[in-house]
N, C-alpha and C positions, 0 to 999 in steps of 0.2 A: 631693158628690164633692170639692169644693174643700176642705172641712174636713179630710177624711182625708189629703189630700196637702199640708197647709199647710207641712210641714217640707221639702218638695222645693225650695222657693224659697231655702232657706238652704244648699243643697248647691252646691258648685262642680262642676258636672256634668262639665266637661272633665277636671278633676283626678280625680274619681271614676272616670270611664271609664279614664283612663290607669293609675291605681293597680290597678284590678281586672284589666284586660287584661294588663298587664305581669306581674302575679303569675301569671295563668293560663298565659301562654306559657312561664314559667320553671318552674312547679310542676305542670302538668297531668299526670294519670296517662296512662300508655301503654296506650291501649285500642284494640282491633282496629278498631272502627268509626271511629276517628279517623285511620286510615291515609290515607284520601282523603275527598273530600266527595261521594261517589256518593250521590245522593238515595235510591236504593233501599236502600242499606246503612244510611243514617241512619234511614230509615223503619223498617226491621226492628229496628234497635237500640232506637229509641224505644218501639216497641210492646212489645218484650221487657222494657224497663226499667220499665214501668208495674207497680207493686206487686211488683217483684222487685229484689233487691240486685245491684249491679254484678258482684261476684265470682261470683255464681251464673250471671249471664247470659253471661259471656265464653265458656265452652265451648259453650253452646247456640248462641250467635251464630256461632261459627266453624263448627260442624257445619251449621247451617242454610244459611249462605252456601256451604259446600262442596256441600251437596245441591242447593241452588237458587241458583246463582250470579247468575242474571239474572231480571228480571221475567217473561220468557217461561217460564223453567223453573218458577217458582212458579205462574204462571197455568195451566200445562198439567199440573201434578202431580196425582196421585190424592190425594183428601182423607185417606185412611188414612195415606199416607206423610207428609203434612204434619203430621197429628196425632202421628205417631210421632216426628217431628223435634222437636215441641214437648213431648213427654211429660215430665212432671215440672215444667214451668214453671207449670202451673195457669192459671186464667182462660182457658179454651180458646176462649171466644168471640172473644178478641183475634186469634188466628191465623185463625179462620174469616173474620172481617171483613177481615183483612189479605189473605187469598187472594181474597176477593170483590172487594176494591178493586183489587188488582193485575190481576185479569181486566178490570175497567173500564179501567184504564190501558192495557192491551195493546190492547183493542178500540177505545177512543175517543181515545187520545192517542198512538198509535203507539209504545207501550211506554216513553214518556218521562213521568216523574212531573211533573204540572202545577207550574208555577212562579208561579202567581198565587193570592192568598187565595181568590178567588171559585171557581176551578176545584177547588183541592185540598180545599176544605171540603165539596164534594159527594161525595167518596169515602166509602164505607162505613167506619165505625169511626175516621175521622179527625176528631177534635174540635179545639177551638181550640189546645190545647197541642201536639198532634202536628203540626198544620198549621204553627204558629209555629216549631217546632223544625226541621222539614224546610226551610221557606222561608228561615229565617235561617242555619242551619248549612250547607245544601247550595247555596243560591242567593244568599246575601248580602242577603236582603230584610229590612229592619228591622221585623220583626214580633215581638210578644211571645210567649214560650213560658213560660207560667206554670203551674208544678206546685207541689206542697207544699214542695219545697226553696226555690223562688223566693219563695213567699209568706212562708215563715219568715224568710228573709234580709231581704226588704224590710220586713216588719213591724217588725223590729228597727232597721234603718237609718233608716226614716222614722217610727218610733214609731207604727205603725198599730194601733189597738185594735179593729178590726172582727173578728168571728168568722170565721175562715177555713173553718170547717165549713159555712158557708152558701154555696150556689152563687153568690148575687148578689155576694158579696165579691170573687170573682175579677175582676170588672170594675174594681174599684178598683186592683188590682195590675197589670192589663193597662194601665190608664191611666198608672200610675207607670212601667212599663217603656217605654212609648212616649215618655215625657218624658226618660228617662235613657239609652236605648239609643244606642250608637255607630252612626252611619250610615256611618262609614268601615269598621267591622269588626263588624257585628251578629252574625256567626257566633261570634267569640271572646267577645263580650260576653255573649250568652245562655249559652254553655257555661261561661263563668267564673262566672256567678251560680249555675248548677247545681252546679259544682265546689266553690264556696265553701260552699254548703249541705251538700254531702256530706262535706267534709273539715274545715272550720273552724267554720262557723256551724251546728253540729249541734243536734238537738232538745233534748238535755240537756247541760249543762256546755260551752257553746260556748267555743272557744279564742280569746277576744277578744285576748289579747296577741300572738297570731300572725296576726291578721287584717290583710290588706293595705288594707282600707278602714275601719279602726277610727276614724280621725280624722273620717270622714264620718258615723259611726253615732250617731244620736240615742239609740237604746236603750242603747248603752254609756255615753254621757255622762250619761244620766239614771239609770244603774244599774238598769235594768229589763229587761235582755236575757233574764234567766231567766224573766220573766213573760210574754214574748212568744214565739210568737204566741198570741192568744186562740183557743181551739179547744174547742167543746163536745164532750162524750163521745158516742160512737155509742150507738144504741139497743142494748138487751140482746140478746145472741146466743141463738139457740134451740138446745137440746140434743136430739139425736135418737139413740135406741138402735137399732142395726141388728144383725141376725145375718146373717153371710155364710158361705158354705161353699165349700171346694175339693172338688168332687165328681168322683169317678172313674167312668168308664163301664167296661164289661167289657173293652174293649180297652186299658185303662190310660190313655186320654186324659182330659183335663180339660174340664169344661163351662165355657164362657164365654158372656157375654151382651152384646149391643150396646145401649147406652143409647138412649133416644129421640132423635130428630133435633132436638129443641128442649129448652130448659131447662138445668138444671145438668149440666155435663160431657157435653153433647150429643155423640152419636156415638162416645164412647169405649167401650172394652170393660171389663167388670167380671166378677167372680165372682157367681153368683146370690146375692141378698140379699133380706131382708124387714125391714120396720120392726117393732120390738117395742114395742107400745103399753103393755104392763104388764110391765116387765122383771123384777120380783120374782116374778111368777107363771109366767114362761116357762121351763119345763124343756125338755130336749132333744126329747121327744116332741111337745110343743106347738109348738116351733119347726119341727120336721119337718112337722107338720100345716099350718103357715102356708106353707111352701114349696109344698106340694101345692095349697092353696087359692088362694094369690096367684099362683103361677108355673106351676101345673099340672105340677109336678115331683114324682114319687114318689121319695122319698129316704130313706136310712137314715143318720142322722148318728152319727159315732163319738164324738168328744170335742172339747172346746174346746182349741185349741192356743195361744191368746193373745187379747189384746184390744188394739185399736188406737184411738187418738184422732186424728181429723183435723179441723183447724180451718179453716173458711172465714171470709170477712169477716163473715158474718151468721149462721153456722150451725156447730155442732160435731157431728161424727159420732162416736159411741162404738160401735165395731164388735166384737162377739164373733165370733171366727174359729173355725169348725168344719172338720173333715174329714168326708168321708162318701162314699157311693156312690149312683149312680142305680139304682133298683129296677125300672124298667120300660123299654120300648123308647124310645130317644131319637132324635128326628127332627131333623136339622140344617135350618137355614133361614138367611135373611139376618141374623136377630137372634141365633140360637143356633148355636154351633159346638162341635165336639170337637177339641181341639188338644193336641199334645204340648208338653212344656216347650220343646223347640227351636223348634217352630212359633210359640210364644207371643211370640217375639222380633219377629215381624212385626206384632203388634197393639199399639195404643197404649192404655195403662192409666193411670188417675189414680194419683197417688202412694199413696193409701190402699190400693189393690189391689196395687201393687208391694210395699208393706210386707207385705201378706198372703202374697204369693208367697214373699217372703224368709223369713217365719215357717215356711211349709210346707217349704221346702227345708232349713231348719235342723233340722227335726224328722225328716227322712228319714235 
């Protein structure tokens, strides 16, 4: 550990803190979760910002806080409404874990977000980064909040050549933050590191000439800022071919299906679909047969109205989109519903199925 942090002894830590925090206080973006230091709002924003861009999160955050302004409101909300508020943000396990953890806070901590590392780390879905962000931003506790942005910034500043794709490397950067963090203003310090990574010290073509801590940066002085951080590539993604259909019943309503309660996109709603193992051999009749065999749905498929690609972190869905009709009596259940287009607004769908619905409406 000492080897990786050898350059930290050459930094004037007070000067580094002052330069970084001063820049942040004058240049920080006006973001809704920065209006106050409410731990609940910080928590919601940090969960939303995982794997999602700031510009995308802003309207979701505002709506979420409007629907669930307090911990009690979120703890007591129906899961379907919570998923609807999250619809389009993806990685739905994030919001399920958030609601579970919020229920813990309501029951065990009198609706007050814990303010110690030991207690907050016990909450479901709260990892080291989220815990550090809440503790430092909301409570002023000098805890590290190390995400990809922070690792990129510090790998350049301290010329750290460890592979940031390895989980064990995070400990190196957490140690670095503990040595560098301002104990007078840990909230501004951690937010400043994140902001620096978002605005200046970007993944490609960092704006070094605009950087407030350039004079402290070993990567810049060594001319290696574009080679850092070291990050091995992810494993190859898997491609899956699906056929999905917008199926009408005799009453003109559309068939929707609720996904299983665990696994990918758990408990979200979708249009009926099947995986096509041999895409080149799958004509319309064969796909209809798979609907019958796999889903016990007797259907008549009309035609393909489009194709959608949806990319997950580890998986790519290629979806052929059909229209069609149900050919037998349809029995509704907890997992299968018939809904009108207006009623569909009440159900949370993954982005891929929202795209399908848009395709269908454009064809009408």
